[in-house]
C-alpha positions in Angstrom: -56.5 -39.9 -57.4 -55.5 -43.2 -55.9 -58.2 -43.4 -53.2 -57.0 -46.9 -52.2 -53.6 -45.4 -51.3 -55.2 -42.6 -49.2 -57.0 -45.4 -47.3 -53.7 -47.3 -46.8 -52.0 -44.1 -45.6 -54.6 -43.6 -42.9 -53.7 -40.8 -40.5 -50.1 -40.5 -41.6 -49.1 -37.4 -43.5 -47.5 -37.3 -46.9 -44.3 -36.3 -45.2 -44.4 -39.2 -42.8 -45.0 -41.8 -45.6 -42.3 -40.2 -47.7 -39.7 -40.4 -44.9 -40.7 -44.1 -44.2 -40.3 -44.9 -47.9 -37.2 -42.8 -48.3 -38.6 -40.7 -51.2 -39.4 -37.0 -51.4 -42.7 -35.7 -50.1 -43.6 -34.2 -53.6 -42.9 -37.6 -55.3 -45.3 -39.3 -52.8 -47.9 -36.6 -53.2 -47.8 -36.9 -57.0 -48.1 -40.7 -56.9 -51.0 -40.6 -54.4 -52.8 -37.9 -56.5 -52.3 -40.0 -59.7 -50.2 -37.3 -61.4 -47.2 -39.6 -61.5 -46.8 -43.4 -61.7 -44.2 -44.9 -59.3 -41.2 -46.8 -60.5 -41.0 -50.4 -59.3 -38.5 -49.3 -56.7 -40.8 -46.5 -55.4 -43.8 -48.8 -55.5 -41.9 -51.3 -53.4 -40.7 -48.7 -50.9 -44.2 -47.2 -50.4 -45.8 -50.6 -50.1 -43.2 -51.7 -47.5 -43.8 -48.5 -45.5 -47.6 -48.9 -45.5 -47.7 -52.7 -45.4 -49.2 -53.9 -48.7 -48.1 -55.7 -51.8 -46.3 -53.4 -54.2 -47.9 -54.9 -57.3 -51.2 -53.3 -56.4 -50.0 -50.1 -58.0 -50.0 -51.8 -61.3 -53.0 -54.1 -60.8 -55.4 -51.4 -59.7 -54.9 -49.4 -62.9 -56.1 -52.2 -65.1 -59.1 -52.9 -62.9 -60.0 -49.2 -62.9 -59.8 -49.3 -66.8 -62.1 -52.3 -66.8 -64.5 -50.5 -64.5 -64.6 -47.5 -66.7 -65.2 -49.6 -69.8 -68.1 -51.4 -68.1 -69.6 -48.0 -67.0 -69.3 -46.7 -70.5 -71.0 -49.7 -72.0 -73.8 -49.5 -69.4 -74.3 -45.8 -70.1 -74.3 -46.4 -73.9 -77.0 -49.1 -73.7 -79.0 -47.0 -71.2 -78.9 -44.1 -73.6 -80.1 -46.3 -76.5 -83.1 -47.3 -74.5 -84.2 -43.7 -74.1 -84.1 -43.0 -77.9 -87.4 -43.2 -79.8 -87.8 -46.3 -81.8 -88.0 -46.1 -85.6 -90.1 -49.3 -85.8 -93.4 -47.4 -86.2 -93.0 -46.7 -89.9 
C-alpha cells in the first residue's frame, strides 16, 4: 500500500484521480495499493494530477526498503539480547 499516495489523493476518489491522470480507474487502484508499479508516463500523469514530483514513486520504494532493513537489524539485535548468555561455563 502506498500510504503516501492515499494522503496525496485526499478526498478525491480513485475514479476522479484516474480521469485527471487519463488512466483507467483499475490501473490507478492497483498502483495506489502497491499491486502494480507505474510506468514513467503513468507516474508523471498521476503526479501532475495530484501536484507532486513524479520521481517520488521510485524514491519512496528505496527508502521503504532501507526502513525495513533497519527494522530487521534492530529486531535481530533485540532478539540477541534476550537469549541466555553462554559465558557462565
